C-alpha positions in Angstrom: 22.7 -5.9 -1.6 20.5 -3.1 -1.3 21.0 -0.7 1.7 18.9 2.3 2.8 18.1 4.6 6.0 15.5 6.8 6.9 16.4 10.4 6.1 15.6 12.7 8.9 14.3 15.0 6.2 12.3 12.6 4.6 8.7 12.8 5.4 7.0 10.5 3.2 4.2 9.0 5.2 4.6 5.5 3.3 8.1 4.6 1.5 7.8 4.1 -2.3 7.5 0.5 -3.0 10.3 1.2 -5.9 13.0 0.7 -2.7 12.6 -3.0 -3.1 13.3 -4.5 -6.8 10.2 -6.5 -8.0 11.3 -10.0 -8.2 10.3 -12.4 -10.8 8.5 -15.6 -9.7 10.9 -18.7 -9.7 10.2 -21.6 -12.3 10.2 -24.1 -9.6 7.7 -22.0 -6.9 4.3 -23.3 -6.2 1.9 -21.0 -7.7 -1.3 -20.0 -5.9 -4.1 -17.8 -7.3 -6.9 -16.5 -5.1 -10.0 -14.5 -5.8 -10.8 -11.3 -3.8 -11.7 -11.2 -0.4 -9.9 -14.9 0.4 -8.3 -15.2 3.7 -4.5 -16.1 3.7 -4.0 -16.4 7.4 -5.9 -15.4 10.6 -4.2 -13.3 13.2 -3.5 -15.4 16.5 -3.7 -18.7 14.4 -0.6 -21.0 13.7 1.7 -19.0 11.5 1.1 -19.5 7.4 3.8 -20.4 4.7 5.6 -17.6 3.5 4.4 -16.2 0.2 5.7 -13.8 -2.3 3.0 -11.6 -4.1 3.2 -11.9 -8.1 0.2 -10.0 -9.0 -3.0 -8.1 -7.1 -3.1 -6.6 -3.6 -3.3 -8.2 -0.1 -4.1 -6.3 3.2 -2.7 -6.9 6.5 -4.7 -6.3 9.5 -5.1 -6.6 13.1 -8.5 -6.2 15.3 -9.7 -5.1 18.4 -11.7 -7.1 20.8 -15.0 -5.3 19.4 -14.2 -6.1 16.0 -12.7 -3.0 14.8 -10.1 -3.4 12.1 -6.9 -1.3 11.6 -5.2 -2.3 8.3 -1.3 -2.2 8.9 -0.3 -2.5 5.1 -1.1 -2.8 1.7 1.4 -5.3 0.0 1.7 -5.4 -3.7 3.8 -7.6 -6.3 7.2 -8.4 -5.2 6.7 -8.1 -1.4 6.5 -11.0 0.9 3.7 -12.4 3.4 3.9 -14.3 6.6 7.6 -13.3 7.3 8.2 -12.5 11.3 9.0 -14.6 14.5 6.6 -16.7 16.6 4.5 -19.6 16.2 1.2 -17.4 15.7 0.4 -15.0 13.0 0.5 -11.3 14.5 -2.2 -10.2 11.7 -4.5 -11.0 9.2 -3.9 -11.0 5.6 -6.9 -10.9 3.0 -7.1 -10.6 -0.9 -8.4 -7.2 -1.9 -8.1 -8.7 -5.8 -7.3 -11.4 -7.6 -3.9 -12.2 -6.5 -1.3 -14.6 -7.8 1.3 -16.2 -5.0 4.2 -18.1 -5.1 5.4 -20.2 -2.0 8.8 -19.4 -0.5 10.3 -22.6 1.2 13.4 -20.8 1.9 14.3 -17.0 1.9 17.5 -16.0 1.1 19.3 -13.9 3.8 19.9 -10.8 1.6 16.1 -11.0 0.4 15.0 -11.4 3.8 17.4 -8.4 5.0 15.6 -6.3 2.3 12.2 -7.1 2.9 12.6 -6.5 6.8 13.9 -3.2 6.3 11.0 -2.1 4.0 8.5 -3.4 6.7 10.4 -1.5 9.2 10.1 1.8 7.0 6.7 1.4 6.3 5.7 0.6 9.9 7.1 3.9 11.2 5.9 5.8 8.5 2.3 4.5 9.1 2.9 5.6 12.8 3.5 9.2 11.5 0.7 8.8 9.1 -1.6 8.0 11.9 -0.2 10.3 14.5 0.5 13.3 12.9 -1.1 13.8 9.4 -4.3 15.5 8.5 -6.9 13.6 6.6 -6.0 15.3 3.2 -2.5 14.3 3.8 -3.3 10.8 4.7 -5.4 10.4 1.6 -2.7 12.0 -0.3 -0.2 9.7 1.0 -2.1 6.4 0.3 -2.7 7.6 -3.5 1.0 8.0 -4.2 1.7 4.6 -2.1 -0.6 2.7 -4.3 0.4 4.3 -7.4 4.0 3.2 -6.7 2.7 -0.6 -5.9 0.1 -0.9 -8.5 1.1 1.3 -11.5 -0.3 0.1 -15.0 0.1 0.9 -18.5 -1.9 4.5 -19.3 -4.0 4.4 -22.4 -4.3 8.2 -22.0 -2.0 11.0 -24.0 -1.5 13.1 -21.1 2.4 13.2 -20.5 4.0 12.9 -17.0 0.8 10.6 -15.7 0.4 7.5 -13.7 -2.4 5.2 -13.7 -3.0 2.4 -11.3 -5.4 -0.1 -10.0 -7.5 1.3 -6.7 -7.8 -2.1 -5.2 -8.9 -1.0 -1.7 -12.3 -0.1 -1.2 -13.2 3.4 0.5 -14.1 1.2 3.5 -10.2 -0.4 3.4 -8.7 3.0 3.1 -10.4 4.1 6.1 -9.4 1.1 7.9 -5.7 1.6 6.7 -5.7 5.7 7.2 -7.4 5.9 10.6 -10.5 7.7 8.9 -14.2 7.4 8.1 -15.4 6.4 4.9 -17.1 9.7 4.5 -13.8 11.7 5.2 -12.1 9.3 2.7 -14.7 10.0 0.0 -14.4 13.6 0.7 -10.9 13.9 0.6 -11.0 11.9 -2.6 -13.3 14.5 -4.3 -11.3 17.4 -2.8 -8.3 15.9 -5.0 -9.7 15.4 -8.2 -11.5 18.7 -8.1 -7.9 20.2 -7.8 -7.1 18.6 -10.7 -4.3 16.2 -8.9 -6.3 12.9 -9.7 -9.0 11.8 -12.2 -10.9 8.6 -12.5 -14.0 7.5 -14.4 -14.4 4.4 -12.7 -13.5 4.2 -9.0 -11.1 1.2 -9.3 -8.7 3.0 -11.7 -7.1 6.2 -11.1 -4.8 8.4 -12.9 -2.3 10.5 -11.0 -1.9 13.8 -13.0 0.5 16.0 -10.9 2.6 13.7 -8.5 4.8 16.4 -7.4 2.1 18.6 -6.0 0.4 15.8 -4.4 3.6 14.8 -2.8 3.9 18.2 -1.2 0.3 17.9 0.2 1.2 14.4 1.2 4.3 15.7 3.1 2.4 18.8 4.7 4.6 21.7 2.9 1.4 22.5 0.9 -2.2 22.9 1.7 -4.8 21.4 -0.9 -7.0 23.9 -0.3 -4.0 26.6 -1.7 -4.2 24.3 -4.8 -5.9 25.7 -7.9 -7.5 23.5 -10.3 -4.6 22.7 -12.6 
């Protein structure tokens, strides 16, 4: 069983997904494949079945009475959906890409404990992100988190680089990070101009200097102080 605690000195806005080992789908699991922008379950409706994400990205969100949306988490491969108490769903779940899921009829206690701990850590970190982080720090944090969850083989020859699928749109990122679409786009442009990331197509991003971006995400280094690397 894995055990981890939130270190007081750990200022990562979102914990790395590597804390939880990705689990392979069971041979007897019921597979489900959905296209982008499919709704898995809705806030306030009867609780949905429990799923584990095999491939793709799912956004969990809650809505205000006037329709404004707050994305509370991005769920990638290996993580659970639909866990929690009560008879009704406390959030909505929408696919942001083609998604493969397996239905979980019964969750082992050890697996449930691991997933609940990760959910708690991510909720705590997201609260810090929304309450105390600058726009540049929020976007840097999101890039690091998405790189951890959605890493893909890189065809480039640069060493120490990470390539990942950017499934959320700028609007999705804005709803996740508590920013406007324009601010998210400006931050991405600044981070790219600083030589920390690169992208030819908006949906595929290459992380070039992870340590520097992590310093920006934690607030220990200002983006404006970074020269083009």
